[in-house]
Structures are given as C-alpha cells and as structure tokens.
C-alpha positions as CSV (number, residue, x, y, z in Angstrom):
1,M,0.0,0.0,0.0
2,T,1.4,3.4,-1.0
3,P,1.8,5.7,2.0
4,R,0.2,9.1,2.0
5,V,2.5,12.0,1.5
6,G,2.1,13.1,5.1
7,E,3.0,9.7,6.4
8,A,6.1,9.4,4.3
9,I,7.4,12.7,5.6
10,V,6.8,11.8,9.2
11,D,8.6,8.4,8.7
12,R,11.6,10.1,7.2
13,V,11.9,12.7,9.9
14,L,11.8,10.0,12.6
15,E,14.5,7.9,11.0
16,E,16.9,10.9,10.6
17,P,19.4,11.4,13.4
18,G,19.8,14.8,15.1
19,T,17.9,17.1,17.5
20,R,14.2,16.7,18.1
21,L,11.6,18.7,19.9
22,T,10.0,17.1,22.9
23,Y,6.3,17.4,23.6
24,R,3.6,16.4,26.1
25,Q,-0.2,16.2,25.6
26,A,-1.9,19.1,27.4
27,A,-4.2,16.6,29.0
28,E,-1.2,15.0,30.8
29,I,-0.1,18.3,32.4
30,T,-1.4,19.2,35.8
31,P,-2.3,23.0,36.0
32,T,-1.1,24.8,39.0
33,K,-2.2,28.0,40.8
34,P,0.3,30.9,41.2
35,E,2.2,31.0,44.5
36,W,2.3,34.6,45.8
37,L,4.7,36.0,48.3
38,W,2.6,39.2,48.0
39,R,-0.6,38.7,46.0
40,G,-0.5,40.6,42.7
41,W,3.0,42.1,43.4
42,L,5.6,39.4,44.1
43,L,5.3,35.9,42.6
44,L,7.2,32.9,44.0
45,R,9.1,30.6,41.6
46,A,9.4,33.5,39.2
47,L,11.4,36.6,38.2
48,N,9.7,39.9,39.1
49,L,10.9,43.4,37.9
50,L,10.8,46.9,39.5
51,A,11.7,49.8,37.1
52,G,12.2,53.3,38.4
53,R,14.4,56.3,37.5
54,Q,17.6,56.9,39.5
55,G,16.7,58.6,42.8
56,S,13.0,57.7,42.6
57,G,13.1,55.7,45.8
58,K,13.3,52.0,44.6
59,T,15.7,50.8,47.2
60,T,13.8,52.7,49.9
61,W,10.6,51.1,48.8
62,V,12.2,47.7,48.7
63,S,13.6,48.1,52.2
64,Y,10.0,48.8,53.4
65,V,8.8,45.5,51.7
66,V,11.7,43.6,53.3
67,S,10.8,45.0,56.7
68,C,7.3,43.8,56.4
69,L,8.3,40.3,55.2
70,T,11.1,39.7,57.7
71,N,8.8,40.9,60.6
72,G,5.9,38.8,59.4
73,Q,3.7,41.9,59.0
74,P,1.0,42.3,56.3
75,L,1.8,44.2,53.2
76,P,-0.8,46.6,51.7
77,D,-3.9,44.9,50.3
78,A,-2.4,41.5,51.3
79,D,-4.9,38.8,52.3
80,T,-3.0,37.8,55.4
81,A,0.4,38.3,57.0
82,V,3.0,35.7,56.1
83,D,5.4,34.0,58.5
84,P,8.7,35.9,58.7
85,I,11.0,34.9,55.8
86,R,14.7,35.1,55.0
87,V,15.7,37.6,52.3
88,G,18.9,38.0,50.3
89,I,20.0,41.4,48.8
90,L,22.6,41.5,46.1
91,S,23.3,45.1,45.2
92,L,25.5,46.1,42.3
93,E,25.0,49.8,43.1
94,E,25.3,50.3,46.9
95,P,28.0,49.2,49.4
96,P,26.9,46.8,52.2
97,D,27.0,49.5,55.0
98,R,24.4,51.6,53.1
99,I,22.2,48.6,52.6
100,A,22.3,47.9,56.3
101,A,21.5,51.6,57.0
102,R,18.4,51.5,54.9
103,L,17.2,48.3,56.6
104,H,17.8,49.8,60.0
105,A,15.7,52.8,59.0
106,A,12.9,50.6,57.7
107,G,12.8,48.5,60.8
108,A,13.7,45.2,59.1
109,D,14.7,42.2,61.1
110,L,18.4,42.2,60.2
111,D,18.9,38.6,61.4
112,C,16.7,37.5,58.5
113,V,18.6,39.4,55.8
114,L,21.7,38.3,53.9
115,V,23.7,41.0,52.1
116,I,25.2,39.0,49.2
117,G,28.7,40.0,48.1
118,D,31.1,39.1,45.3
119,V,31.7,35.8,43.6
120,E,34.7,33.7,44.7
121,D,36.3,32.2,41.6
122,R,39.7,31.0,40.4
123,D,41.8,32.6,37.7
124,D,43.8,30.8,35.0
125,D,46.6,30.1,37.4
126,G,44.2,28.5,40.0
127,R,44.4,31.4,42.5
128,V,41.2,32.4,44.4
129,V,39.9,35.8,43.2
130,R,36.8,37.8,43.9
131,R,34.7,39.5,41.2
132,R,31.3,40.9,40.6
133,W,28.3,38.6,40.1
134,Q,27.4,38.2,36.4
135,L,24.6,36.8,34.4
136,P,24.2,34.2,33.1
137,K,27.5,32.6,34.1
138,D,26.9,32.9,37.9
139,I,23.3,31.8,38.1
140,A,24.2,28.4,39.6
141,A,26.1,30.1,42.5
142,L,23.0,32.2,43.3
143,G,20.8,29.1,43.2
144,R,23.1,27.2,45.6
145,L,23.0,30.1,48.1
146,I,19.2,30.3,47.9
147,V,18.8,26.7,48.8
148,E,21.6,26.6,51.4
149,Q,20.2,29.7,53.2
150,S,16.5,29.0,52.7
151,L,15.9,32.4,51.0
152,R,12.3,33.1,49.9
153,L,13.1,36.4,48.3
154,V,16.2,37.6,46.5
155,I,16.6,41.2,45.4
156,V,19.1,42.1,42.7
157,D,19.6,45.9,42.8
158,G,21.1,47.1,39.5
159,L,20.2,44.0,37.6
160,G,21.2,45.6,34.3
161,Y,24.8,45.8,35.4
162,S,25.0,42.1,35.8
163,I,24.2,41.2,32.2
164,T,27.3,40.1,30.3
165,G,27.0,41.6,26.8
166,D,24.7,44.2,25.3
167,S,21.8,44.9,27.7
168,H,19.8,46.3,24.8
169,N,20.1,43.1,22.7
170,Y,16.9,41.0,22.9
171,A,18.8,37.6,22.6
172,V,21.4,38.6,25.2
173,V,18.9,39.9,27.8
174,G,16.5,37.1,27.1
175,S,19.1,34.4,27.7
176,A,20.2,36.0,31.0
177,L,16.8,36.6,32.3
178,S,15.5,33.2,31.3
179,A,18.3,31.6,33.3
180,L,17.4,33.8,36.3
181,A,13.7,32.9,36.0
182,G,14.6,29.2,35.6
183,E,16.6,29.3,38.9
184,A,13.7,31.0,40.7
185,D,11.4,28.2,39.5
186,R,13.9,25.5,40.6
187,T,14.5,26.9,44.0
188,G,11.0,28.2,44.7
189,A,12.1,31.7,45.6
190,A,10.8,35.0,44.3
191,I,13.5,37.0,42.6
192,L,13.0,40.8,42.3
193,G,15.3,42.7,39.9
194,L,15.6,46.5,40.1
195,V,16.4,48.4,36.9
196,H,16.4,51.9,35.5
197,P,14.0,52.8,32.6
198,P,15.3,54.5,29.4
199,K,15.1,58.3,29.3
200,G,11.7,59.5,27.9
201,S,10.0,56.1,28.2
202,S,6.3,56.3,28.8
203,D,5.3,52.7,27.9
204,P,5.1,50.7,31.2
205,V,5.5,47.4,29.2
206,T,9.0,48.4,28.0
207,A,9.9,50.7,30.9
208,A,12.9,48.6,32.0
209,I,16.0,49.4,30.0
210,G,14.9,49.4,26.4
211,S,14.8,45.8,25.1
212,T,11.3,44.3,25.4
213,A,13.0,41.1,26.7
214,W,13.3,43.0,30.1
215,T,9.5,42.7,30.5
216,A,8.8,39.7,28.4
217,I,10.6,37.3,30.7
218,P,9.4,38.5,34.2
219,R,6.0,37.3,35.3
220,V,5.3,40.6,37.1
221,S,6.7,44.1,36.1
222,I,6.3,47.0,38.5
223,V,7.0,50.7,37.9
224,L,7.8,53.4,40.4
225,G,8.0,57.2,40.0
226,N,6.8,60.6,41.1
227,D,3.0,61.1,41.5
228,P,2.0,63.4,38.6
229,N,-0.9,64.7,40.7
230,D,1.4,65.9,43.6
231,E,2.6,69.4,42.8
232,T,5.1,69.3,45.7
233,G,7.0,66.3,44.1
234,A,7.2,64.5,47.5
235,R,4.8,61.7,46.8
236,R,5.8,58.6,44.9
237,V,3.6,56.0,43.1
238,V,4.4,52.3,42.6
239,R,2.1,50.2,40.4
240,V,2.1,46.8,38.6
241,A,2.4,47.6,34.9
242,K,2.4,44.1,33.5
243,S,1.4,40.7,34.9
244,N,0.7,37.2,33.7
245,Y,-2.1,37.2,36.2
246,R,-4.8,39.5,37.5
247,L,-3.6,43.0,38.1
248,P,-4.1,44.6,41.5
249,D,-7.1,46.9,41.7
250,A,-4.9,49.9,42.5
251,G,-1.4,51.1,42.9
252,L,0.2,52.5,46.0
253,S,1.6,55.9,46.9
254,F,4.0,56.9,49.6
255,T,6.3,59.6,50.9
256,I,9.9,59.4,52.0
257,G,11.0,60.6,55.4
258,E,14.6,61.3,56.4
259,D,16.2,59.2,59.1
260,A,18.6,61.6,60.9
261,T,20.6,58.8,62.5
262,W,21.4,56.8,59.3
263,E,21.0,59.7,56.8
264,C,18.8,57.8,54.5
265,G,15.1,57.6,53.7
266,F,12.2,55.5,55.0
267,V,8.7,54.9,53.6
268,A,5.8,56.6,55.2
269,N,2.1,57.3,54.5
270,V,1.4,54.3,52.2
271,R,-2.1,54.6,50.7
272,A,-4.0,53.5,47.6
273,S,-3.4,55.3,44.3
274,H,-5.3,55.2,41.0
275,V,-2.5,56.8,39.0
276,S,-2.0,54.7,35.9
277,A,1.3,52.9,35.1
278,E,1.6,55.0,31.9
279,D,1.5,58.3,33.9
280,V,4.1,56.9,36.4
281,T,6.6,56.2,33.6
282,A,5.9,59.4,31.6
283,G,8.5,61.3,33.5
284,P,8.2,64.4,35.8
285,E,6.0,67.3,34.7
286,T,7.2,70.8,34.6
287,G,5.8,73.4,36.9
288,E,3.9,74.9,34.0
289,Q,2.4,71.5,33.1
290,R,1.3,70.8,36.7
291,G,-0.3,74.2,36.8
292,E,-2.2,73.6,33.6
293,R,-3.3,70.2,34.7
294,A,-4.7,71.5,38.0
295,E,-6.5,74.3,36.2
296,A,-7.9,71.8,33.7
297,R,-9.3,69.7,36.6
298,S,-10.9,72.7,38.1
299,I,-12.6,73.8,34.9
300,L,-13.7,70.2,34.0
301,R,-15.3,69.9,37.5
302,E,-17.2,73.1,36.9
303,L,-18.3,72.0,33.4
304,L,-19.6,68.7,34.6
305,A,-21.0,69.8,38.0
306,D,-24.6,70.2,36.7
307,G,-24.6,66.9,34.9
308,P,-23.4,65.0,31.8
309,M,-22.0,66.9,28.9
310,D,-21.2,66.2,25.3
311,A,-17.4,65.3,25.1
312,K,-16.8,67.6,22.1
313,D,-18.5,70.5,23.8
314,A,-16.5,69.9,26.9
315,E,-13.2,69.8,25.0
316,R,-14.0,73.1,23.2
317,A,-15.2,74.8,26.4
318,S,-12.2,73.8,28.4
319,G,-9.6,75.4,26.0
320,F,-6.9,72.9,27.0
321,S,-4.9,70.5,24.8
322,E,-6.1,66.9,24.4
323,R,-3.2,65.5,26.4
324,T,-3.8,67.9,29.4
325,L,-7.5,67.3,29.3
326,R,-7.0,63.5,29.1
327,R,-4.8,63.5,32.3
328,A,-7.3,65.8,34.1
329,R,-10.1,63.4,33.2
330,K,-8.1,60.5,34.8
331,D,-7.5,62.5,37.9
332,L,-11.2,63.2,38.4
333,G,-12.3,59.7,37.3
334,V,-14.5,61.2,34.6
335,V,-16.8,58.5,33.1
336,A,-17.2,58.4,29.3
337,E,-20.4,56.9,28.0
338,P,-21.2,56.3,24.3
339,R,-24.2,57.8,22.5
340,R,-25.8,55.5,19.9
341,N,-28.2,56.0,17.0
342,L,-31.2,53.8,16.3
343,A,-28.9,51.3,14.5
344,G,-26.8,50.9,17.6
345,Q,-23.8,52.7,16.2
346,V,-21.7,55.0,18.4
347,V,-22.2,58.6,17.2
348,G,-20.6,60.4,20.1
349,W,-19.5,60.4,23.7
350,T,-20.8,61.9,26.9
351,W,-18.7,62.8,29.9
352,K,-19.9,62.9,33.5
353,L,-18.4,62.9,37.0
354,P,-18.5,59.6,38.9
355,D,-21.7,58.8,40.7
356,G,-22.1,60.8,44.0
357,Q,-19.2,63.2,43.1
358,T,-19.9,66.9,43.1
359,A,-17.8,69.7,41.7
360,N,-15.7,70.1,44.9
361,T,-14.9,66.5,45.8
362,R,-12.2,64.1,44.7
363,R,-12.5,60.4,43.8
364,P,-12.2,58.3,47.0
365,M,-9.3,55.9,47.5
366,T,-9.3,52.5,49.1
367,D,-8.3,52.6,52.8
368,W,-6.1,50.0,54.5
369,P,-5.3,49.4,58.1
370,S,-1.9,50.6,59.5
371,G,1.2,48.4,59.3
372,P,4.7,48.4,60.5
373,S,7.6,50.7,59.9
374,G,10.9,51.3,61.7
375,H,9.4,54.6,62.8
376,T,5.9,53.7,64.0
377,Q,7.4,52.8,67.3
378,G,9.0,56.2,67.8
379,K,12.4,54.6,68.4
380,Q,14.5,57.0,66.3
381,S,14.7,60.7,65.9
382,V,13.6,61.7,62.4
383,S,12.7,64.8,60.3
384,A,9.9,64.4,57.9
385,P,7.8,66.5,55.4
386,D,4.1,67.0,55.8
387,G,2.2,63.9,56.8
388,Q,5.2,62.0,58.1
389,R,6.4,61.4,61.6
390,T,8.2,64.2,63.4
391,E,10.8,63.8,66.2
392,S,8.1,63.4,68.7
393,G,6.5,60.6,66.7
394,R,3.4,62.7,66.2
395,L,1.8,62.7,62.8
396,D,1.2,65.9,60.9
397,D,-2.6,66.5,61.1
398,R,-2.7,67.7,57.5
399,E,-2.3,64.1,56.1
400,A,-2.6,61.1,58.4
401,P,-1.3,58.0,56.7
402,I,-3.7,55.1,55.8
403,W,-1.0,52.4,55.9
C-alpha cells in the first residue's frame, strides 16, 4: 500500500538522526495556581521586575517591603500576613553598609537578611579571586545560596549591570533573564530585579531598559516614579504595569521621610493610588504643566458639575490640549459613556463625574489598616515632610497615613 505523502514525511523525519523537539499532551499536564509572596505584586518561583528612575526611591521602597516580610507583618492589600522569611539582597549599586543603614531605617529584622557580596572564583593560574556577580554565568552560584540559606526572596539591585554583553540586545537579555527565571522556579524563591527605565520612556511594558526582553521574561513588572498629581513632588507611586495574572485593583503611593541617624530615607504614608502605570513612567511634569493640569481639573469639574455633557462640547469649552485634558479626566475619574443611534452605532460620547461626586470632591481611594515601619514605634529621631512622623513621633494633622 502506497503511504500518503504526510505519512512518508513523518517516517523520514523520525529515521533521521539529530535534535528533536519534545512534547507532552496538554491533558497530561497538571495545571497549578500561582504562588504569591505578596498577592499581585511578588510571585514565588518567578522573576519579578521593578523599574524606576535613579533617585526615585526604589531601594527605599524595597527596604520597606523587606521590613514587612522579615517581621511577618502584612503588606498593603495582602490577604493575610505571612510568616517571617529570609531575604537576600545582592546590590551592584550600593555598598553593604548603606544597605544595612536602609534596613535599619525601615525597621527590618536584620537577622533574617543576607547581604550578598562578590563571587569567589579561580583565575587561569588557579588562584582564588573575587569578582562581581554576572549573568548568566553565575546563576548556579546564586541558586546554591538560595537553597543553602533557605531564602524566599532575593533582590538584585542594579540587575542591568549584571548582564554580560549588550543589555539592549533581545537575545542577550532574554538568555540571561531566562536563566534567572529558571533558577527562581527551581529553588521556589521570588527574585526581584531592580532596573532603570530608558530616558523618555512612557510605555510601562517596555519601561525597564529598552529591550522588550526585560519585561517579556518576568511574570510581574512594577514601575515606580513621582506622583504626577502631587505638585510638591514629594509623593511617589508604585504600580504593577504588566502581569501574567490578575492586576491589583490599585497602585500604592507613599512619601519618603529622612532618618537623621542613618542619613537615608524611609517609607511613610502608604495609601492606595489610582494613578496609571503610563503616567508613572511618563516622567516628571514641569511646573507649568502641573499648573495647567490643576487648572484643567478645576474647569472640568465646573463644566460637569450640573450633569453629563457632550465630550466635544466639553473639549471646546475647556480650552486645553487633548493631552492635558485626558490627564485631568483621569485625575477626576470622569466617566465616558457612548451615545448611539437607532442602529446601535456609536455617534458620540458623553462625559460625567463619577456617581455621587460633586464639583468640589475628589474620587475616593481605598483605605487599608496601618502596618509596621521602623518609625511607627517612635524609636528613632527623624525629620519628615508634611504627613510623616516628626521627632516626637506625632503625625502631621494635614495628612494622616492610611498604611
């Protein structure tokens, strides 16, 4: 019997030596639920990413997270508190003494934190040398340390500096991050890499360093930057920008106080934030832009105070650019509803303020109960801007923290 063409091809491929792709029937694979260290924010057995401009407060924020996790205290919007865990910090940007100072200021349990140093290696002559940790060549050394020290979270500060080769090359970055993600899966730990975004980036999906591999490999990508709604520039916003799972309902905002003893910052006044990831990564606004945005909010409130209004009419009446008006609408939570003709086709849009909101109120934010900080106990003398703890430990009445 003459074989069909398809059968002949299959027989020839199977008989030929060389590499072959493996496969499994989907029915044979047991699906698993994600394992969260912090639901929505930090995934176990995976690589997570935090992108923020230099000086934005990434290491200060991470120190706060480490404080909660090593003390067994609940993180914002977490279902429950977790048992205290062991954390490793590998910084390619800061010396160990400054890392320790930040952890002191945050109130972390330092007995639960390992500050990871250089790699011990041998040169061509067999002599023991020390050098900086590199990806992907040193991934096995990190994996051994995670297992030996029972680390549940490893933070790599300055992850971009660890890549051997062009950190803008997709193949180079992808290979290094895939190895790191694979080691996270093998050891069961959550790995969090801290990186800087490229200048001018406003796309949260590619807000790491430039190559899309930076956010293609991690399961969760977080962005951190200045709150565009805060004209003082003191408030920061951190938000999940990309996830393989359900995104958190909101981001978080916080301010940074100054620890006078250790001369570094600490996180204070953590609360919910509805600022979008796109606005966080758009970069700081100029004073003129902030003024225009505030004025646009005021005018838009007045225009919509008496009820819904045609979007085109509102745009013309406001006198502001489309970009400024779009951001003002986000600030106010303006609802856009379509208008349809008898055939069901959209012929226009109507804008209105959220239900129950008047011209002089702001969109409410979710409240959370208070949690720990190195300064909630009043143990250290600090100086802080509005809303943060003073030397007496008293909170400024103008802005009591939610978290």
